[in-house]
C-alpha positions as a LaTeX table, in Angstrom:
\begin{tabular}{lrrr}
\hline
Residue & $x$ (\AA) & $y$ (\AA) & $z$ (\AA) \\
\hline
Met1 & 103.56 & 116.37 & 136.20 \\
Phe2 & 102.93 & 116.03 & 132.47 \\
Ala3 & 104.38 & 112.55 & 132.30 \\
Thr4 & 101.95 & 111.59 & 135.06 \\
Leu5 & 99.00 & 113.09 & 133.16 \\
Ala6 & 99.91 & 111.28 & 129.94 \\
Gly7 & 100.65 & 108.05 & 131.84 \\
Thr8 & 97.33 & 108.19 & 133.68 \\
Arg9 & 95.37 & 108.57 & 130.46 \\
Ala10 & 97.35 & 105.75 & 128.90 \\
Gln11 & 96.42 & 103.51 & 131.84 \\
Gln12 & 92.77 & 104.45 & 131.43 \\
Ala13 & 93.00 & 103.51 & 127.76 \\
Val14 & 94.44 & 100.13 & 128.73 \\
Asp15 & 91.61 & 99.56 & 131.21 \\
Gln16 & 89.13 & 100.27 & 128.42 \\
Leu17 & 90.86 & 97.68 & 126.25 \\
Ala18 & 89.62 & 94.78 & 128.38 \\
Ala19 & 88.01 & 93.45 & 125.18 \\
Pro20 & 90.61 & 94.77 & 122.70 \\
Asp21 & 89.05 & 93.56 & 119.47 \\
Thr22 & 85.72 & 95.17 & 120.36 \\
Arg23 & 87.33 & 98.37 & 121.60 \\
Ile24 & 89.65 & 98.85 & 118.65 \\
Phe25 & 87.56 & 97.59 & 115.75 \\
Gly26 & 83.98 & 97.82 & 116.95 \\
Phe27 & 83.41 & 101.55 & 117.07 \\
Leu28 & 80.05 & 102.87 & 115.99 \\
Pro29 & 79.32 & 105.20 & 113.04 \\
Gln30 & 78.80 & 108.14 & 115.37 \\
Asp31 & 82.35 & 107.68 & 116.68 \\
Phe32 & 83.58 & 109.00 & 113.33 \\
Leu33 & 81.59 & 112.20 & 113.61 \\
Val34 & 83.17 & 115.44 & 114.76 \\
Lys35 & 82.42 & 115.82 & 118.45 \\
Ser36 & 80.61 & 118.91 & 119.67 \\
Gly37 & 82.43 & 121.45 & 121.79 \\
Arg38 & 85.53 & 123.45 & 121.08 \\
Pro39 & 88.92 & 121.77 & 121.50 \\
Pro40 & 91.73 & 123.64 & 123.25 \\
Pro41 & 92.94 & 126.43 & 120.95 \\
Gln42 & 96.02 & 125.62 & 118.93 \\
Thr43 & 96.79 & 129.10 & 117.68 \\
Gly44 & 98.08 & 131.98 & 119.75 \\
Arg45 & 100.69 & 131.96 & 122.48 \\
Met46 & 101.29 & 128.63 & 124.22 \\
Thr47 & 100.83 & 128.74 & 127.98 \\
Trp48 & 101.24 & 126.15 & 130.73 \\
Thr49 & 97.47 & 126.18 & 131.22 \\
Lys50 & 96.87 & 125.46 & 127.53 \\
Leu51 & 99.51 & 122.73 & 127.53 \\
Arg52 & 97.95 & 121.01 & 130.56 \\
Arg53 & 94.50 & 121.14 & 128.98 \\
Leu54 & 95.74 & 119.68 & 125.67 \\
Ile55 & 97.34 & 116.77 & 127.52 \\
Arg56 & 94.32 & 116.17 & 129.76 \\
Glu57 & 92.05 & 116.02 & 126.71 \\
Gly58 & 94.25 & 113.40 & 125.09 \\
Tyr59 & 96.00 & 115.24 & 122.27 \\
Gly60 & 99.05 & 113.36 & 121.04 \\
Gln61 & 97.79 & 110.16 & 122.71 \\
Gly62 & 95.77 & 107.06 & 121.89 \\
His63 & 95.51 & 104.56 & 119.04 \\
Leu64 & 93.24 & 104.23 & 115.99 \\
His65 & 89.94 & 106.08 & 116.53 \\
Asp66 & 91.07 & 107.24 & 120.00 \\
Tyr67 & 94.12 & 109.05 & 118.64 \\
Lys68 & 94.19 & 112.84 & 118.51 \\
Pro69 & 97.09 & 114.43 & 116.62 \\
Trp70 & 99.13 & 116.93 & 118.58 \\
Leu71 & 99.07 & 119.39 & 115.68 \\
Arg72 & 95.67 & 119.85 & 114.09 \\
Val73 & 94.77 & 121.55 & 110.82 \\
Thr74 & 92.13 & 124.18 & 111.49 \\
Lys75 & 90.47 & 126.92 & 109.47 \\
Lys76 & 93.17 & 129.32 & 110.61 \\
Asp77 & 96.00 & 127.22 & 109.17 \\
Tyr78 & 97.48 & 128.40 & 105.91 \\
Ser79 & 100.78 & 127.76 & 104.15 \\
Pro80 & 101.92 & 129.60 & 101.00 \\
Val81 & 104.41 & 126.81 & 100.18 \\
Ser82 & 102.54 & 123.56 & 100.95 \\
Asn83 & 99.11 & 121.94 & 101.10 \\
Val84 & 97.39 & 121.42 & 104.44 \\
Gly85 & 94.15 & 119.61 & 105.08 \\
His86 & 92.32 & 116.49 & 106.25 \\
Leu87 & 92.30 & 112.97 & 104.84 \\
Pro88 & 89.20 & 110.96 & 105.88 \\
Ser89 & 90.04 & 107.54 & 107.31 \\
Pro90 & 86.85 & 105.65 & 108.24 \\
Glu91 & 88.77 & 102.42 & 108.86 \\
Phe92 & 90.77 & 104.18 & 111.59 \\
Gly93 & 87.72 & 106.15 & 112.73 \\
Arg94 & 89.18 & 109.63 & 112.33 \\
His95 & 90.67 & 112.18 & 109.94 \\
His96 & 94.39 & 112.45 & 109.27 \\
His97 & 95.76 & 115.98 & 109.60 \\
Tyr98 & 98.50 & 116.63 & 107.05 \\
Arg99 & 100.64 & 119.75 & 106.77 \\
Ala100 & 102.19 & 118.95 & 103.39 \\
Arg101 & 101.07 & 117.11 & 100.28 \\
Gly102 & 103.91 & 114.63 & 100.80 \\
Glu103 & 102.54 & 113.68 & 104.24 \\
Arg104 & 99.13 & 113.01 & 102.72 \\
Asn105 & 100.64 & 110.82 & 99.99 \\
Leu106 & 102.78 & 108.94 & 102.49 \\
Thr107 & 99.72 & 108.24 & 104.66 \\
Leu108 & 97.90 & 106.76 & 101.66 \\
Val109 & 100.86 & 104.52 & 100.86 \\
Ile110 & 101.21 & 103.32 & 104.47 \\
Lys111 & 97.52 & 102.40 & 104.55 \\
Trp112 & 97.83 & 100.59 & 101.20 \\
Leu113 & 100.85 & 98.63 & 102.42 \\
Gly114 & 98.78 & 97.31 & 105.32 \\
Gly115 & 99.56 & 99.61 & 108.24 \\
Tyr116 & 97.56 & 98.74 & 111.37 \\
Asp117 & 97.52 & 102.42 & 112.32 \\
Ala118 & 99.01 & 105.70 & 111.09 \\
Arg119 & 99.30 & 108.47 & 113.68 \\
Asp120 & 100.03 & 111.84 & 112.13 \\
Gln121 & 101.77 & 114.68 & 114.00 \\
Tyr122 & 102.85 & 112.37 & 116.82 \\
Pro123 & 104.58 & 114.21 & 119.71 \\
Ala124 & 108.10 & 113.49 & 120.93 \\
Trp125 & 107.43 & 114.82 & 124.42 \\
Pro126 & 110.09 & 117.06 & 126.05 \\
Trp127 & 109.94 & 115.04 & 129.31 \\
Glu128 & 110.23 & 111.34 & 130.09 \\
His129 & 107.07 & 109.49 & 129.06 \\
Asp130 & 105.47 & 106.16 & 128.15 \\
His131 & 106.47 & 104.37 & 124.96 \\
Ala132 & 104.27 & 104.94 & 121.89 \\
Leu133 & 103.28 & 101.25 & 121.82 \\
Trp134 & 101.71 & 101.47 & 125.27 \\
Gly135 & 97.94 & 100.91 & 125.19 \\
Leu136 & 97.87 & 98.27 & 122.44 \\
Pro137 & 96.65 & 94.75 & 123.27 \\
Gly138 & 99.40 & 92.46 & 124.47 \\
Val139 & 101.97 & 95.24 & 124.95 \\
Glu140 & 103.65 & 94.83 & 128.31 \\
Gly141 & 104.77 & 97.89 & 130.18 \\
Pro142 & 104.66 & 100.71 & 130.60 \\
Arg143 & 108.13 & 101.32 & 129.21 \\
Arg144 & 109.60 & 104.75 & 129.76 \\
Val145 & 111.25 & 106.83 & 127.01 \\
Pro146 & 113.60 & 109.78 & 127.67 \\
Gly147 & 112.29 & 113.21 & 126.76 \\
Ile148 & 113.67 & 115.03 & 123.77 \\
Gln149 & 115.10 & 117.73 & 126.08 \\
Thr150 & 117.48 & 115.12 & 127.51 \\
Ile151 & 118.34 & 113.89 & 124.02 \\
Ala152 & 119.02 & 117.45 & 122.81 \\
Ala153 & 121.29 & 118.13 & 125.79 \\
Glu154 & 123.29 & 114.97 & 125.05 \\
Ala155 & 123.62 & 116.04 & 121.40 \\
Gly156 & 124.66 & 119.59 & 122.31 \\
Ile157 & 121.65 & 121.10 & 120.53 \\
Gln158 & 119.70 & 123.93 & 122.12 \\
Leu159 & 115.93 & 123.57 & 122.19 \\
Trp160 & 113.90 & 126.76 & 122.04 \\
Pro161 & 110.56 & 127.12 & 123.86 \\
Tyr162 & 107.32 & 128.17 & 122.21 \\
Pro163 & 107.63 & 131.80 & 121.03 \\
Gly164 & 106.91 & 134.31 & 123.77 \\
Ser165 & 106.78 & 131.74 & 126.57 \\
Asp166 & 108.90 & 129.45 & 128.73 \\
Val167 & 106.88 & 126.35 & 127.72 \\
Pro168 & 109.15 & 123.68 & 126.18 \\
Tyr169 & 108.38 & 123.09 & 122.52 \\
Val170 & 106.72 & 119.77 & 121.63 \\
Ala171 & 108.38 & 118.42 & 118.48 \\
Thr172 & 106.37 & 116.02 & 116.31 \\
Ile173 & 107.04 & 113.04 & 114.08 \\
Asp174 & 105.26 & 113.51 & 110.76 \\
Leu175 & 103.81 & 109.99 & 110.74 \\
Leu176 & 104.16 & 107.13 & 113.22 \\
Ser177 & 102.93 & 103.91 & 111.63 \\
Thr178 & 101.92 & 100.80 & 113.58 \\
Trp179 & 102.33 & 97.30 & 112.15 \\
Arg180 & 101.19 & 93.91 & 113.36 \\
His181 & 103.53 & 90.99 & 112.81 \\
Pro182 & 101.94 & 87.67 & 111.69 \\
Asp183 & 102.90 & 86.33 & 115.14 \\
Gly184 & 100.63 & 88.98 & 116.67 \\
Phe185 & 103.04 & 91.45 & 118.23 \\
Phe186 & 103.06 & 95.14 & 117.31 \\
Tyr187 & 105.95 & 97.29 & 116.16 \\
Leu188 & 106.34 & 100.89 & 115.04 \\
Val189 & 108.06 & 102.76 & 112.22 \\
Ala190 & 108.59 & 106.53 & 112.39 \\
His191 & 108.45 & 108.48 & 109.13 \\
Asp192 & 109.67 & 112.02 & 108.77 \\
Cys193 & 108.55 & 113.40 & 105.47 \\
Lys194 & 110.77 & 115.99 & 103.81 \\
Pro195 & 111.65 & 116.76 & 100.19 \\
Glu196 & 115.14 & 115.52 & 99.38 \\
Glu197 & 116.40 & 118.98 & 98.42 \\
Val198 & 115.31 & 120.37 & 101.82 \\
Ala199 & 116.61 & 117.50 & 103.95 \\
Leu200 & 119.97 & 117.08 & 102.25 \\
Ala201 & 120.83 & 120.49 & 100.80 \\
Gly202 & 123.92 & 122.30 & 102.14 \\
Glu203 & 126.50 & 121.25 & 104.68 \\
Ser204 & 125.48 & 123.36 & 107.69 \\
Leu205 & 123.27 & 121.99 & 110.45 \\
Thr206 & 120.12 & 123.89 & 109.52 \\
Arg207 & 117.06 & 124.04 & 111.76 \\
Val208 & 115.40 & 121.32 & 109.67 \\
Lys209 & 118.47 & 119.10 & 109.95 \\
Gln210 & 118.66 & 119.71 & 113.70 \\
Arg211 & 115.05 & 118.64 & 114.08 \\
Leu212 & 115.61 & 115.50 & 111.99 \\
Leu213 & 118.75 & 114.65 & 113.96 \\
Leu214 & 116.90 & 114.98 & 117.27 \\
Leu215 & 113.95 & 112.91 & 116.10 \\
Arg216 & 116.27 & 110.21 & 114.78 \\
Arg217 & 118.07 & 110.10 & 118.15 \\
Tyr218 & 114.71 & 110.10 & 119.95 \\
Cys219 & 113.53 & 107.10 & 117.92 \\
Leu220 & 116.84 & 105.34 & 118.54 \\
Ala221 & 116.36 & 105.79 & 122.30 \\
Ala222 & 112.79 & 104.46 & 121.99 \\
Asp223 & 113.89 & 101.53 & 119.80 \\
Ile224 & 111.64 & 102.73 & 116.97 \\
Pro225 & 113.02 & 102.40 & 113.40 \\
Trp226 & 113.20 & 105.87 & 111.83 \\
Lys227 & 112.79 & 106.49 & 108.11 \\
Leu228 & 113.52 & 109.76 & 106.36 \\
Ser229 & 110.97 & 109.68 & 103.55 \\
His230 & 111.13 & 111.67 & 100.33 \\
Pro231 & 107.59 & 111.39 & 98.93 \\
Glu232 & 108.59 & 112.88 & 95.58 \\
Arg233 & 110.20 & 109.52 & 94.90 \\
Leu234 & 106.79 & 107.83 & 94.89 \\
Pro235 & 105.38 & 107.18 & 91.40 \\
Lys236 & 102.84 & 109.93 & 90.70 \\
Glu237 & 100.44 & 107.50 & 89.08 \\
Leu238 & 100.56 & 105.29 & 92.19 \\
Val239 & 99.50 & 108.17 & 94.42 \\
Ala240 & 96.70 & 109.17 & 92.02 \\
Asn241 & 95.45 & 105.57 & 91.85 \\
Leu242 & 95.54 & 105.09 & 95.62 \\
Asp243 & 93.63 & 108.32 & 96.08 \\
Ala244 & 90.94 & 107.12 & 93.67 \\
Leu245 & 90.75 & 103.52 & 94.90 \\
Ala246 & 91.10 & 103.97 & 98.67 \\
Pro247 & 88.10 & 102.24 & 100.33 \\
Arg248 & 85.77 & 104.37 & 102.43 \\
Phe249 & 84.52 & 101.68 & 104.79 \\
Arg250 & 84.68 & 101.35 & 108.55 \\
Ala251 & 86.73 & 98.41 & 109.79 \\
Asp252 & 83.65 & 96.35 & 110.68 \\
Gln253 & 82.07 & 97.04 & 107.27 \\
Leu254 & 85.28 & 96.03 & 105.50 \\
Arg255 & 85.51 & 92.74 & 107.39 \\
Glu256 & 81.91 & 91.95 & 106.46 \\
Ile257 & 82.52 & 92.70 & 102.77 \\
Leu258 & 85.71 & 90.63 & 102.60 \\
Ala259 & 83.95 & 87.65 & 104.21 \\
Ser260 & 80.99 & 87.84 & 101.81 \\
Trp261 & 80.19 & 85.45 & 98.98 \\
Asp262 & 79.73 & 88.41 & 96.61 \\
Tyr263 & 83.31 & 89.61 & 97.08 \\
Ala264 & 84.80 & 86.16 & 96.58 \\
Ala265 & 82.66 & 85.58 & 93.47 \\
Val266 & 83.61 & 88.94 & 91.89 \\
Val267 & 87.32 & 88.34 & 92.51 \\
Asp268 & 87.10 & 84.83 & 91.04 \\
Ala269 & 85.25 & 86.06 & 87.94 \\
Cys270 & 87.64 & 88.97 & 87.37 \\
Leu271 & 90.63 & 86.65 & 87.72 \\
Thr272 & 89.14 & 84.72 & 84.79 \\
Trp273 & 88.17 & 87.61 & 82.49 \\
Ala274 & 89.70 & 90.94 & 83.54 \\
Tyr275 & 93.20 & 90.15 & 82.26 \\
Val276 & 92.06 & 89.20 & 78.75 \\
Glu277 & 89.37 & 91.83 & 78.18 \\
Pro278 & 88.70 & 95.35 & 79.50 \\
Leu279 & 87.82 & 95.50 & 83.18 \\
His280 & 84.51 & 97.20 & 82.39 \\
Gly281 & 83.57 & 94.38 & 80.00 \\
Ala282 & 84.56 & 91.80 & 82.59 \\
Ala283 & 82.40 & 93.65 & 85.13 \\
Ile284 & 79.39 & 93.53 & 82.81 \\
Arg285 & 79.91 & 89.82 & 82.22 \\
Thr286 & 80.31 & 89.24 & 85.99 \\
Ser287 & 77.19 & 91.29 & 86.75 \\
Glu288 & 75.09 & 89.26 & 84.35 \\
Arg289 & 76.46 & 85.93 & 85.52 \\
Leu290 & 76.13 & 86.58 & 89.26 \\
Gly291 & 72.97 & 88.67 & 89.23 \\
Leu292 & 74.69 & 91.60 & 90.95 \\
Gly293 & 74.33 & 95.27 & 90.06 \\
Leu294 & 77.03 & 96.61 & 87.75 \\
Gln295 & 77.92 & 99.39 & 90.19 \\
Glu296 & 78.34 & 96.86 & 93.02 \\
Val297 & 80.62 & 94.71 & 90.87 \\
His298 & 82.77 & 97.72 & 89.99 \\
Ser299 & 82.93 & 98.72 & 93.67 \\
Leu300 & 84.03 & 95.24 & 94.75 \\
Ala301 & 86.54 & 94.99 & 91.90 \\
Arg302 & 88.09 & 98.33 & 92.86 \\
Leu303 & 88.40 & 97.15 & 96.46 \\
Ala304 & 90.08 & 93.96 & 95.23 \\
Ile305 & 92.55 & 96.01 & 93.19 \\
Trp306 & 93.32 & 98.21 & 96.20 \\
Arg307 & 94.01 & 95.07 & 98.26 \\
Gln308 & 95.79 & 93.39 & 95.32 \\
Asp309 & 93.46 & 90.40 & 95.53 \\
Leu310 & 93.34 & 91.35 & 91.85 \\
Asp311 & 96.96 & 91.90 & 90.91 \\
His312 & 97.19 & 95.18 & 88.98 \\
Asp313 & 100.17 & 97.49 & 88.55 \\
Leu314 & 99.11 & 100.75 & 90.20 \\
Ser315 & 102.20 & 102.61 & 88.99 \\
Ile316 & 100.48 & 102.96 & 85.60 \\
Pro317 & 97.19 & 104.77 & 84.92 \\
Phe318 & 94.14 & 102.87 & 86.08 \\
Glu319 & 91.89 & 102.63 & 83.01 \\
Pro320 & 88.82 & 100.37 & 83.35 \\
Trp321 & 88.40 & 100.27 & 79.57 \\
Leu322 & 91.65 & 98.26 & 79.34 \\
Pro323 & 92.51 & 94.81 & 80.76 \\
Leu324 & 94.30 & 94.66 & 84.09 \\
Thr325 & 98.10 & 94.49 & 84.06 \\
Arg326 & 99.89 & 92.30 & 86.59 \\
Gly327 & 102.71 & 93.76 & 88.67 \\
Gly328 & 100.97 & 95.39 & 91.61 \\
Val329 & 101.87 & 92.65 & 94.08 \\
Glu330 & 105.57 & 92.99 & 93.28 \\
Leu331 & 105.34 & 96.78 & 93.48 \\
Lys332 & 103.72 & 96.51 & 96.90 \\
Lys333 & 106.44 & 94.15 & 98.15 \\
Ser334 & 109.15 & 96.48 & 96.86 \\
Leu335 & 107.69 & 99.58 & 98.51 \\
Tyr336 & 107.12 & 97.71 & 101.76 \\
Ser337 & 110.78 & 96.70 & 101.87 \\
Gln338 & 111.86 & 100.31 & 101.22 \\
Trp339 & 109.47 & 102.16 & 103.54 \\
Cys340 & 108.42 & 99.77 & 106.29 \\
Val341 & 110.77 & 96.83 & 106.82 \\
Thr342 & 112.58 & 97.24 & 110.14 \\
Glu343 & 115.25 & 94.51 & 110.05 \\
\hline
\end{tabular}
């Protein structure tokens, strides 16, 4: 029943993708606003009625601005041992829901590395279902993936239902990133985000290790590369810089900026001056030469540094009163090979 519900909605999403570029990238500003009406409650005892409603309303399904995470962070969520919250993502047309600081940092890095999409709290459904690529332009299918209940049975691991009910528990992948190959086809990388001391400590098969084992086997069955990520290994300065520099533009706005004469002129001028004098001084010189406002020049320069059109090492503090330091392009390549390469 539930596979049919999820499959039906996936087919509807495909039908709506008749003009995929318009559907995926052309959403309007109001699409980023929080919709009115209460979503199905996440707290309290899970029931079959609640589960059906969550699936019918699209939770754990979709791509980009259509995606709704299976686990949401609400006002009632609280953790004494980790940070929970929302990370705005105008380019994807939604907010990311993170349940640990490491998940938030990993999402920032995936976006910086060029991820086409980043779906947080993605469900590994208990029953057979459509592949997570289904619904993207050019993806043939649907292709069916075995449910995690079948995978658990094969591994000899017992799955427990939601507390106080007989509803099978829906496990989630912390972050499922989507990438687009230069040839045009899409592929996925699954990231489970756990501190190294939690994921690797001890020899017994703890509950955390059981969950990671099942999700790894699930991704193997779905032909999705699985990465166990330890965000504490990320340079702290890199995370701080990405947080400060992350652009806050919708996808259509970003395309317009990148195609503009102003952006190209600012990048060209900063390539000439920003490595031999402080970035702020280079921005003043650029502003005067091009007739652009100083704030606009700084904004465009920061976007260029985020994209590494201006090569700057983001593993060191970003200080506009100093010249830029090359090394960011190599850092980006190195992190991409560690966190995202699937070969």
